[in-house]
N, C-alpha and C positions, 0 to 999 in steps of 0.2 A: 712272581710276587715276593720270594724272599728278599732280594735286593731292591725292593720298591723304596723310592724316596719319598718320606713323608715331613712335611713342615708343619709344625705346631706355632700356633700363635697366641700369647696371652701377655697381660699388661706386666707382670712381674712374676718371679719365680722366688723373690726373697720373703713373700708373705706366707704365713702359715694357714691359709683357706683351703676350703675343700676343693675349689676348682684347682689350685695348685698342686694339692694331694693326688687328685685324680689324673691330671695331665702328667704329673711324674710317674704314676703307676703305668699309665699307658706306654709312656715314651721309654720307660726302662724295659717294659715287656717286649715291645718291639725291637728294641736294639739288641736284647738278647737272642732274639729269633733272626738276628742278621739284616734287620732293615736298617737303612740310611736315614738316622733321624735327625733333623735341626728344630731347634726351639728358637723363636724370635721373640724378644721382650723389650720393653723399654729400661730394663735395669742398665745401672751403670755397669762398666767393666770391672771385674774384681769383687764384685758383690755375690757373696756366695748364695746358691738356692737353698731355701729353707729344708726342702726335702732332699735327700741324696739322689744324685743321678749318676747313670752309668758313665764310665769314661768314654764309651763309644758315641755318646751324643755329643754333637755341637752345637753350641749357643751363639746365636747372632743377636746384634743390638740395634734397634731403630736410633737413627740419627736424630733424635729430638728427646726433650725431657718429658719424663711421664705426665707432669702435670699440664691439663690442656690449657691452663689460664681462663681469661673470660674475654667475651666480646670477639673483636678481630684477632687478639692473640689465640683464642680458643681455635678459631677456623684457620688461621695461619699454622698453627702446631699440628692440626689435625691434617693439613694438606702435607706437610713435611712427612709426617707419620705414613702417609699413604704412599709419597714419592719414594721414601726409604724401604718401605715393603715390596714396592714393585722391583726395585734394584736388586734387592735380595731374592725375590722369585726368579726374576731373570738370570741371576748368578748361579742359583742352587738348582732351578729347573726341577721341582719336586713333580711326583706324579699325584699327589693329593696334599690338600692343606686341611688341618684342622684347627678352628679358632674357637677359644674360649672367652664366654662372657660379652654381653651386649656391645658395649664400646669398642672392643677390640673386634668383635664380629663385623661391625659396621666399617671399620678402617679396613679389614681384610677383604671384604666384598668389594669397596670402592678399588682398592689397589688391584684387584683381578677382574675387573669389568670386562677387558677386551683381551683376557688371556685364555688360552685353552687349557686350563687347569681346574679339576673337580674341587669345589671348596665346601667342606661340611662344618657348618657353625653349631656350637654347643651352648645352650640356654642353661644356666645354673641355678636359677631361682624361679620363683613363680612371677611372671611378668604383671599380673593383675596387681601385685603387692608391692612392686620395685618401680620407683619413680624415675622416669626420664623426662629431660625437657621435650617440650613440643617437635623440636627439629629432629631430633634423634627417634622420637616416635615415628614420624612420617618417612624418616630416612629407612628405618626399620622395616616400616610396612611395603616400602618400595624395593630394598634390595633382597630381603629375606626369600622372595620367591625366585631370585636368581640364583641362590645357593643350591648345590646338589642335594642336600639334605639339611633340615633343620632339627638337630637331635636334642629331645627333651627327655628328662629323668622319669616323667610320669605321665599316665595317660590324662590327668587332669591339666597339667601344663600345656600338653599338646593340644587338648581340646580348645583351649585359650586362643591359639594361633589358627586352628581350624575354623573356629567362628568367624575369626577375621579374614578368612577366605584363603588360608595357606593350605597347599595341597602336597608339600613336599617334606613333610615331617616324619620323624621315626623317633620311638621310645626306646631308650637305653639306660637302664638304672646304673649307678655307680658300682665298680667291682669292690669286694671286700677281700682282702688278703689277711692271712695269719699265719705267721711262720711257728709261732708257739715259744719263740726264744724272745723273752720281753725285756731280760736285763734288769738293771736296778734304776729306779727312778731318779732324777737328777735333783729333785727337790727333797726335802725332809717332810715326810707324812706324819701327822698326829697319830697317837695311839686310838685304838677303838675302831668303830665301825666308820665307814667313809662314804657319803653321798656326794657322788660327782657330777658336774656339768663341765661344759666346754663351748665356747663360740668366741666370736669376733665382738670386742668392746668398743669399737669405734663408734661415733656419734650416731652415724646413720643406721648401725647394725644394733646396738644394745637394747633398743625397742623391740626389734625382730626378735631377739633370742630371748626376752622377758626375764632378764635377770633383775629387772627394776620390781618383778613380782615373786622371784625366787627367793631373793634375801630376806624381805618381811616374812614371808611364809615360814622360813626356817626359823626366824626368831620365835614363831608361835609354837614350833616344835622342839626348840632346843632345851625348854626346861624339863619336859616329860622325857626325852631321849638324850640324858647326860653323857652318854658313851659314842655319841654320833657327833660328826664334824661335817662341814659341807667346804667342798673345795671347788672352786670354778676356774677353769683353766682357759686362758685366752688373753690377748692384748688389745689395746686400743685406746683412744683419746678418753673414754669415760671410765677407765679402770680407777683412776684416783678419784673420782666422784663416788663410784661404788664403795671404794675402800673407806672412805669417809663416813658413808652411811653406816657402814659394818661398825665403825670405830663408835659412833654415836650410839649405838646399840649396846656396847660394850661386849661385843661378840667377836672381836679381833684375834682370839685364840681358837674360835670355833668354826668361824667362816674365813677361809683362806683364800687369797686372789694371787696366785704367784705369777701370773703372766703365761707367756708361752713356754712350752718345753718341748724339746727335741723328739724325745721318746715318749709320746704320750700312753702308747700302749702298757708301758711299764707301771704308770700311774693307774690305768685302769684294772691292771692285774692285782693291784692291792685294794681296788674298791669293792663296794658291796651293792650298790644300786646306782644307776646312771638316770638322771631326771633332765627333762628338755622342756622347758616352759615357753617355747617358741610359738609366737603369733603366727608366722608362717615360714615355710623351708621350700628347698627344691627337692633334694634327697640327701638328708644329713649324714655325712660321713661318720662325724664323731659319734651319734648313736650306733651306727653299723660297727665301728671298730670296738665300743665299749662291749656291745654284744657278743662280738667275737672273741672278746677276753672273757666272757662269761658273766658278765652282768645284766640283770633284768633291767629293761627300759620302761621307764614311767614318762609319759609324754602326753601333752595336748594333741588332740588328734586335729593338728592344724593342716592347712593346704601347703604342700603336700609333703609326702614322704612316709611320716610316721605311721599312717594306716596301712601302707603297704608293707613297712618293715616289721613292726610289732605285730604279733598275733595276741590279741587281747587274752589275758588270763591264761596263756600259755608260755610265754616267754617275755611277759611284759604287761604294762597296762596303759589303755588308753582313756582320756578323759576329755570332756568338751573344752574347746578353746577358750582360753581366759577364765575358766571355772576354777576359780583358787580353792574354793572348799572341796570340790572333787579331787584336785590334784593332792591336796593335804590328806585327805581320807586315804587315797591310793598309796601314798608314802607311808602312812601310818600302818596299813596293812602289812607291808612288806618289812618296815623297820622293826615290825613286832614278831616277826615269823622267820626265824633263820631256816627252817626247812622249806618254807615255800619259796623263799630267797634263792636258795640253792638249786631246787627243781627247775624254778623258772631260768636260773642262769645257765644251766646246763642245756636247757631247751634252746636258749639264745644262741648258744655256739654253732647252731645249725644255719646260721647266718652265710657261714662261710662256704656252704655248699650251695645255698639257694642263691647267692651273687659271686660265685667263684670268678676269680681273674679269665680263667679259660672260657667260661660260659659267655661273659661279658664281651671279651675280646672277638670272641666269633661273631657276635653281634655286629661290632664295629668291621670286622672283615667283609661280613655280607654286604655293607655299604659299598665297599670298594668293589666287590663282584659285581654290583649292580649299576654302579656309575663310574668308578674310577677306570 
């Protein structure tokens, strides 16, 4: 098992998303254990990964652009991606392949249809809330049963697939690591207390993350809580639009949208509360990392993840999805009570034991023992 060759497949490592973060953690962990690790992406050569990778890991590139195009171009580009991945599998001869996110899972399963190699595909969001076109929907229904395992982050997500007839599912949550050495933030932080949020601000994601609700909600709190600022970390096509809303409110100095930061934990280390107004999730890494840094989490109890991560009134607060008034009340309760924040924040640090890297990777190892 020590020298087992493992190939990861994901669209890109240049993005600051949760799937990219988890894959990087897993790949680094196994590389340091002596595994032969290859990561395959659409990225152009020379584009650095957002999250650091061990120099023991080899990155390979699909011979096709990441954009699938439309119509015939979409079909042709996906065909090229399948053929390119097939060649890499033949060259590397991995003992197992792990693919992340639906679109790449389908490419990977197509590329390995007639190859004697175990393939584990990982779903990173709740499929009931994630739109895919009809073709990929039926392709997923046909191909997923051919995988060795379909790994989901929560039981609720797995039940979605079980209801659709899937029998080869497994639940493995994300690992949470915390070195305790946060360093200094790369951005200038305002004085006073910090309410933090983080997430993708692309057009298809900003509605999911609920920043459209959070910004006007903080406007309601800003007058009463003059010493508090809101920082929303993340990048995407809608950041400029969100910033314009902030400017129109006259809160540019109180609501800050700095984009992506490399060392997000350094920002968390200076925060007071992490808020997550998501309408749906998979298993939110940002919430986990904020809690590992000692922040109580306040979140909508959305499907899925927050209900498994936050222990209500012990290390954070859960409120009904899209119930803005309840979210405001929960935030006010913690913003007004320094001692309660401190106690909950200390409790929140236990997440590093609950979802430790060793515990989570043991679960992945068990899949190899069963199928690989």
